[in-house]
Each structure stands twice: as C-alpha cells, then as structure tokens.
Backbone as JSON Lines, residues from 0, in Angstrom:
{"i":0,"aa":"M","n":[91.31,82.15,133.97],"ca":[91.83,80.71,134.88],"c":[93.1,80.18,134.32]}
{"i":1,"aa":"A","n":[93.92,79.84,135.41],"ca":[94.83,79.06,134.04],"c":[94.84,77.76,134.03]}
{"i":2,"aa":"G","n":[95.4,77.65,133.14],"ca":[95.05,76.43,132.41],"c":[93.75,76.05,131.11]}
{"i":3,"aa":"D","n":[93.62,77.17,131.21],"ca":[92.48,77.78,129.88],"c":[93.18,77.01,128.58]}
{"i":4,"aa":"I","n":[92.49,76.27,127.02],"ca":[92.8,75.78,126.71],"c":[92.2,76.99,125.52]}
{"i":5,"aa":"G","n":[92.69,77.3,124.3],"ca":[92.33,77.9,123.19],"c":[93.21,78.33,122.04]}
{"i":6,"aa":"P","n":[92.59,78.72,120.96],"ca":[93.06,78.8,120.05],"c":[95.37,79.39,119.86]}
{"i":7,"aa":"M","n":[95.58,79.86,121.23],"ca":[96.67,80.42,120.65],"c":[97.83,79.37,122.46]}
{"i":8,"aa":"S","n":[96.87,78.82,122.67],"ca":[97.09,77.7,123.55],"c":[98.2,76.5,122.8]}
{"i":9,"aa":"G","n":[99.54,76.26,123.24],"ca":[100.23,75.07,123.31],"c":[99.92,73.81,123.45]}
{"i":10,"aa":"K","n":[100.88,72.48,123.24],"ca":[100.45,71.59,124.05],"c":[100.84,71.13,125.21]}
{"i":11,"aa":"S","n":[101.62,72.41,125.86],"ca":[102.14,72.21,127.04],"c":[100.57,72.87,127.62]}
{"i":12,"aa":"N","n":[99.94,73.69,127.65],"ca":[98.84,74.31,127.97],"c":[97.69,73.0,128.42]}
{"i":13,"aa":"V","n":[97.75,71.84,127.36],"ca":[96.52,70.65,127.41],"c":[96.99,69.81,127.88]}
{"i":14,"aa":"L","n":[98.28,69.73,128.27],"ca":[99.14,68.88,129.74],"c":[98.81,68.93,130.94]}
{"i":15,"aa":"F","n":[98.87,70.07,130.9],"ca":[98.86,71.06,132.57],"c":[96.99,70.31,132.35]}
{"i":16,"aa":"W","n":[96.38,71.07,131.45],"ca":[94.52,71.19,131.87],"c":[94.56,69.73,132.35]}
{"i":17,"aa":"L","n":[95.03,68.33,131.54],"ca":[94.5,66.75,131.81],"c":[94.95,66.91,132.91]}
{"i":18,"aa":"E","n":[96.43,66.63,133.04],"ca":[97.27,66.37,134.8],"c":[96.03,66.78,135.96]}
{"i":19,"aa":"R","n":[95.96,68.01,136.1],"ca":[95.44,68.67,137.31],"c":[94.07,68.05,137.16]}
{"i":20,"aa":"R","n":[93.37,67.23,136.26],"ca":[91.78,66.73,136.38],"c":[92.39,65.21,136.15]}
{"i":21,"aa":"G","n":[93.66,64.77,136.58],"ca":[93.39,63.4,136.54],"c":[93.36,62.44,135.4]}
{"i":22,"aa":"L","n":[93.62,62.52,134.52],"ca":[93.15,62.39,133.16],"c":[93.96,61.5,132.03]}
{"i":23,"aa":"P","n":[94.04,61.11,131.39],"ca":[95.32,60.88,130.22],"c":[96.07,60.89,129.5]}
{"i":24,"aa":"M","n":[96.74,61.24,129.3],"ca":[98.11,62.53,128.81],"c":[98.67,61.7,127.77]}
{"i":25,"aa":"N","n":[98.06,60.74,126.68],"ca":[98.79,59.72,126.12],"c":[98.84,61.46,124.85]}
{"i":26,"aa":"D","n":[99.43,60.87,123.62],"ca":[99.71,61.77,122.58],"c":[98.66,61.35,121.44]}
{"i":27,"aa":"E","n":[97.82,60.36,121.71],"ca":[96.13,60.9,120.78],"c":[95.7,61.61,121.67]}
{"i":28,"aa":"V","n":[95.63,61.47,122.99],"ca":[94.21,63.17,123.71],"c":[94.79,64.22,123.38]}
{"i":29,"aa":"V","n":[96.09,64.58,123.8],"ca":[96.91,65.63,123.55],"c":[96.48,66.22,122.1]}
{"i":30,"aa":"D","n":[97.13,65.62,121.26],"ca":[96.85,65.84,120.01],"c":[95.41,66.22,119.21]}
{"i":31,"aa":"R","n":[94.38,65.4,119.6],"ca":[92.98,65.79,119.83],"c":[92.66,66.84,119.95]}
{"i":32,"aa":"I","n":[92.46,67.5,121.45],"ca":[92.23,68.64,121.9],"c":[93.06,69.67,121.44]}
{"i":33,"aa":"Y","n":[94.69,69.61,121.44],"ca":[95.42,70.88,120.57],"c":[94.27,71.14,119.17]}
{"i":34,"aa":"K","n":[94.52,69.95,118.12],"ca":[93.78,70.09,117.09],"c":[92.65,71.42,117.39]}
{"i":35,"aa":"C","n":[91.58,70.99,117.68],"ca":[90.5,71.29,118.41],"c":[90.45,72.59,118.65]}
{"i":36,"aa":"A","n":[91.02,73.36,119.78],"ca":[91.43,74.57,119.85],"c":[91.61,75.09,118.82]}
{"i":37,"aa":"K","n":[93.13,75.06,118.57],"ca":[93.96,75.57,117.49],"c":[92.74,76.21,116.34]}
{"i":38,"aa":"S","n":[91.55,75.2,116.19],"ca":[90.76,75.77,114.97],"c":[89.19,75.99,115.4]}
{"i":39,"aa":"S","n":[89.6,76.81,117.01],"ca":[88.22,77.81,117.63],"c":[88.63,78.59,117.94]}
{"i":40,"aa":"D","n":[87.6,79.33,117.71],"ca":[88.01,81.01,118.12],"c":[87.25,81.04,119.28]}
{"i":41,"aa":"H","n":[87.84,80.85,119.92],"ca":[87.82,80.67,121.55],"c":[87.87,79.75,122.36]}
{"i":42,"aa":"T","n":[88.23,80.4,123.52],"ca":[88.84,79.2,125.15],"c":[87.93,78.07,124.77]}
{"i":43,"aa":"L","n":[88.09,76.83,125.26],"ca":[86.98,75.39,125.0],"c":[86.88,75.95,126.12]}
{"i":44,"aa":"T","n":[85.21,75.14,126.33],"ca":[84.6,74.94,127.18],"c":[85.31,73.56,128.19]}
{"i":45,"aa":"E","n":[84.99,73.31,129.58],"ca":[85.56,72.08,129.7],"c":[84.33,70.65,128.49]}
{"i":46,"aa":"A","n":[83.43,71.34,128.82],"ca":[82.32,70.23,127.98],"c":[82.99,69.94,126.51]}
{"i":47,"aa":"E","n":[83.92,71.27,125.67],"ca":[84.27,70.78,125.0],"c":[85.58,70.06,125.06]}
{"i":48,"aa":"I","n":[86.26,70.61,125.71],"ca":[87.34,69.46,126.55],"c":[87.33,68.09,126.16]}
{"i":49,"aa":"M","n":[86.09,68.04,127.27],"ca":[85.43,66.67,127.42],"c":[85.44,65.51,126.35]}
{"i":50,"aa":"E","n":[84.91,66.57,125.46],"ca":[83.89,65.71,124.32],"c":[85.54,64.86,123.61]}
{"i":51,"aa":"C","n":[86.79,66.17,123.33],"ca":[87.65,65.17,123.1],"c":[88.02,64.31,123.59]}
{"i":52,"aa":"V","n":[88.48,64.34,124.79],"ca":[88.57,63.4,125.7],"c":[88.12,61.95,125.18]}
{"i":53,"aa":"Q","n":[86.26,62.21,125.48],"ca":[86.16,60.86,124.91],"c":[85.55,60.51,124.27]}
{"i":54,"aa":"G","n":[85.72,61.46,122.95],"ca":[85.57,60.62,121.84],"c":[86.19,59.34,121.84]}
{"i":55,"aa":"L","n":[87.49,59.25,122.2],"ca":[88.36,58.21,121.6],"c":[88.39,57.1,122.42]}
C-alpha cells in the first residue's frame, strides 16, 4: 500500500502517511515516527505508528 513506513522510508513517506490521515505533521511527530521506522526491521503497522503519534 502506498504510504507504508518502514526502515527504507524517508521523511516524505511519514509526511504523506500523516497527511492522508489528517494527523499533525510537526517536526517532533515526523522525527519520532522516522526514528522508529529506521530502527525497525519491518514495515510499521498502523498501531505502531499511532503509538509514536500518541506518545507525544
């Protein structure tokens, strides 16, 4: 699915994912999701991404 976020994703993928869902796109949220994706060995689930968003 377009917009997946995983270890090979860039920040543009994170921004696209957030935008499609109408979620906040400030630097802190983007950086947190990006770091989580880079440290992962798989494409993040929606639940994993939302944990990053809600953890702020």
